[in-house]
Structure formats: structure tokens, C-alpha cells
C-alpha positions as CSV (number, residue, x, y, z in Angstrom):
1,A,-18.7,14.8,9.5
2,E,-21.1,15.6,12.3
3,V,-19.7,13.1,14.4
4,R,-19.1,13.6,18.2
5,T,-16.0,12.1,19.8
6,N,-15.8,11.0,23.6
7,N,-13.9,8.9,25.9
8,I,-10.5,8.8,24.0
9,K,-8.1,6.3,25.8
10,P,-4.4,6.2,24.5
11,S,-2.2,3.2,25.0
12,P,1.4,3.2,25.7
13,A,3.4,2.9,22.6
14,R,5.0,-0.6,21.5
15,Q,8.2,-0.5,20.5
16,N,9.5,-3.1,17.8
17,E,12.9,-3.2,16.3
18,L,12.0,-1.3,13.3
19,Y,9.0,0.7,14.4
20,K,6.9,2.1,17.3
21,E,3.2,1.5,17.1
22,Y,0.7,3.9,18.7
23,T,-2.9,2.8,19.6
24,I,-6.0,5.0,20.9
25,E,-9.4,3.8,21.5
26,V,-11.9,6.2,20.8
27,Q,-16.0,6.2,21.1
28,I,-18.0,8.2,18.4
29,E,-21.4,8.9,17.8
30,G,-23.3,9.9,14.9
31,Q,-25.2,9.0,11.7
32,F,-23.8,6.0,9.9
33,P,-22.8,8.3,6.9
34,G,-20.9,10.6,8.9
35,I,-19.1,7.9,10.9
36,I,-18.0,6.4,7.7
37,K,-16.8,10.0,6.6
38,F,-14.9,10.5,9.6
39,L,-12.9,7.0,9.4
40,S,-12.2,7.6,5.9
41,E,-10.7,10.9,6.6
42,L,-8.4,9.4,9.5
43,I,-7.0,6.5,7.2
44,K,-6.1,8.8,4.2
45,Q,-2.5,9.4,3.2
46,P,-0.2,10.8,4.4
47,T,-1.3,9.7,8.2
48,F,-1.3,6.1,7.7
49,V,-3.7,5.4,10.7
50,V,-5.3,2.0,10.4
51,V,-8.6,1.0,12.1
52,R,-7.7,-2.1,13.9
53,K,-11.4,-2.9,15.5
54,I,-14.7,-1.2,15.3
55,D,-18.1,-2.1,16.6
56,F,-21.9,-0.4,16.0
57,R,-24.9,-0.4,18.0
58,T,-27.7,2.1,17.5
59,L,-28.9,4.3,20.4
60,P,-32.1,2.9,21.8
61,E,-33.7,6.7,22.1
62,N,-33.0,7.3,18.4
63,P,-32.4,4.4,16.0
64,N,-30.9,6.7,13.4
65,L,-27.9,7.5,15.6
66,F,-25.1,5.0,16.1
67,K,-22.5,4.6,18.8
68,S,-19.4,3.1,17.9
69,R,-16.1,2.0,19.8
70,V,-12.9,2.4,17.3
71,I,-9.4,1.2,17.7
72,L,-6.9,3.0,15.9
73,S,-3.2,2.6,15.4
74,K,-0.5,4.6,13.6
75,I,3.0,3.1,13.1
76,T,6.1,5.5,12.9
77,I,9.4,4.3,11.9
78,D,12.4,5.3,14.2
């Protein structure tokens, strides 16, 4: 999708009675269509990844590129 990822930060898994939730924060950079394609591939079944939060900002040196911080989570049933 021509998207560059960096600064990947996993969080500790949160245990619930019925499931465990894994969360990561990742910074991505690219053109808007590429970012949307990247995210849509991530959330396709059967992975069941959820986008919890996302923010976009343009890069001052190139307004066609976006930098984004994305928080993703996945739930597994134990």
C-alpha cells in the first residue's frame, strides 16, 4: 500500500474473564489512499483487528503526505 510504518509500541495485554485484548500504537506515513488501503487490509476478516483511534496530519514539507498515529486492538478468546 506504499505506507511506511515506524514507532510501533505494543501495550501489555489486558485480561478479561472471557477474553484477552492486545493493543498496539503505530505511526504510519503515506498518501491518504495508501493509508486507507493499509488500514482496510488490517481489519479484514479473519484477523478481527479493530481501529480504536486514528489521527491524521499533513507533513509541512509535502502536503500530499500524511502522518498518522493509529491505535489497533485485537481480542482473543481464551
